[in-house]
N, C-alpha and C positions, 0 to 999 in steps of 0.2 A: 522446471518451470521457474521462471525468472521470479525471485523474491521482489515482494512489493516494497518499496522503499519511499520515505518522506522527501528526501532531501531534491529529488528532482523535479518538486512542484514548482510552477512557475506560475507566479501571481504578480506580475508586472505592473498591472493597473489597478491592484487590489485596492488601495486607499484614496485614489483619485477622485472618489466622489465626496470628500469631505471638501467643504467650502474654501477656497485660498482667500488670504488675507489681502485686503485692500490698502493697506497702510502697514507700515512698520513703526517698532518702538524698541527699548533696548535691551540688550544682553550682557553678562558679565563681561565678555571679552571686549565689544565694539561699543557699548553705549546704547544699543538698539536691539529689540527682539528680532529675531530672524523673521524671514517672510514666511517662512513654512518649516515644518520638522520633517525629518527622513527617518524612514524604517526600512531595515533590511530583514524582509519577510523571512527568507529561507533561514537566517541566524535565528529569528526569533522561533519559528519551527523546531530547529535542533536544539535552543535552549528550554524550550517550554516541556514542563514536566507531563503535561497532559499529552502533549503530542508525542513525546517520547514513549509514554504507555500506550498510545494508541498503535505506535509502529510495532511495539513488541508484539501486541494483540494480534496484528495482522500477521507478523511472522509465524507465532504460533499457528495460526490457520493454514498459511502455506505449507508449513513443515507437516501439518496433519495432512494435507491433500498430497503432498509428494510420497508420503507413507503409504497412502492409499493406491497411488499410481504404482509406486514400487510393488505392492501385492498383487496388481494386475498383472504386472510385467513379469513376474515370477511365475504365474499360471500361463503366460504365454510360452516363456522359456520351457516349462514343463510340458507344455503341449508339443511345441517344436521338436523338444528332444524323443517324446513319444513318436511322434511321426516318422522321424529318422530311424528309429528302431524297428517300426513296422514295415519301412521299405526295405530294410536290411532283412528282415524275416520273409518278404514277398520274394526278394531275391533269391532266398536260401531253399525256398518250398518248394516241394515237388509234387506235391498232390493239389489237383485244382480245387477241391473242397476246401482246403487250407488257405488256399491263394485267396478264396472268394471270402473266407471270413475276415483274412487279413485285409483285404478291400474294403471291406464295410466298417471294419473299426479305423482304418486310416481315413476313410471319409467323416466319420464321426470326429475323429481328432483334430481334422482340417477343420471343420464347422465349429469346433470350440474355440482354435485358435483365431479364426475370423471373428468371432464374437468378441472374443477378449481384446484383440486389437481395435474393435470398434468402441469398444466401452472404453478404453483408454482415452480414444482421440475425444469423445464424449465428455467424459469426466474433466479433460484438462480444460477443455473449451469452456465447459460450464464454469468450473474453479475460476479461470481467469477473469471471465465477464462479470461472474458475481461479486468476487473481492473487490475487483476494479470501481465496481459500481458503488458499492459500500465503503469502500475507502474515501470516493470522492465526496460521498454524503457525509460520513464524518470529519473528513477535513473541512469541508463548508462551515461547519459549527465551529473548529478551532479558529479558521481564518476570521470568522464573524466577531469573536472574541478579541483575536488580535486587534481588528479595526476599532472595535468598540475602546478598546485599551488606549489606543493611539490618540482617539479623538478626545477623551476624557481627560489625559495628559495635556494635548494641546490649549484644552479650552480652560484647563487650571492654571494655565501658564501664559494664557493670553494669546497665543498665537492660532491664527484662523485657518492653518492650512496644513496635511500632512501628506507626502507621497510615498512611493515604495523608491528605495534606493536604485532599482532595474530602471527606473525612467527619469532619476534626475542625472543630467550630463554632469553637473559639478554642484557641489554644495560645501559649505563650509563643516569641518568634523563636528564643531560644537552645535551644530544643527540636528545630529543623530542623536534619537531617542530609544534605538533599539533596547538597549541594557535597560531602561526604566519601563519598557513594554513587559520585557522578559519578567521583571521583577514584580510588576503588577500581576501579571497573569499567574505567576508562580505562589503569590500570596492569596489568591482568590481561592475559596472552596472547590475543591475539584468536582467536577462532573460526575456521574455515573458510569463507569466503564462499559462501552458497548459491547453487546454480545455478537459473536462472529462467527456464523456458522460457515463451516466447510463444504465443499461442493458436495459431499456425500449427507449434509444435513445435520451433520452432529456439532456440537458446539465446540469450538476451538478452547482449549484449557486458558484461564486467566493468568495473564503474565505477572510475576511477582515482582512489586518495583518497592524500592525504599527511597523515601523523600527525605 
């Protein structure tokens, strides 16, 4: 099962809702404030300690689910090996009663294998759906903090608009406040780490992070 990673998140229009400035004033290079600021959302997610901790949290849940899938796969392999052994026994059996007994056992092992196969498919599907939904929910909270931090910085500096670098066709590098947003997010009190259950219903181990 693919690991879930934060770096693929696309939030091109995340900050577009912040009103744009209707006039311009001075910055240190040109003598006027920029018409808007720019933030690289993916860079903020990579630099945010909270987002990094969240990534580790979900990686732990995925690894736990993979361990459970491996256990089911081992049961399937054991059943498959047993079925092959019973087929060989049936071929070598000379007494009909022995063959009947082997057939009955073979049917039981075949059913076990099919049940384990279905269990693996269901587990994997549930794990992917559950973790995807939870990842989106928790990331939305982090993204909201990014938006709020960017808006606060823009207001403090007297600039009326912030856009994502994804949607800016061109901008002066001095308009980029990505580093300032990262610094502000990392200096804020961390939110409680979310509990991320695996598909089996058990809780993923808390990721150890040092700031």
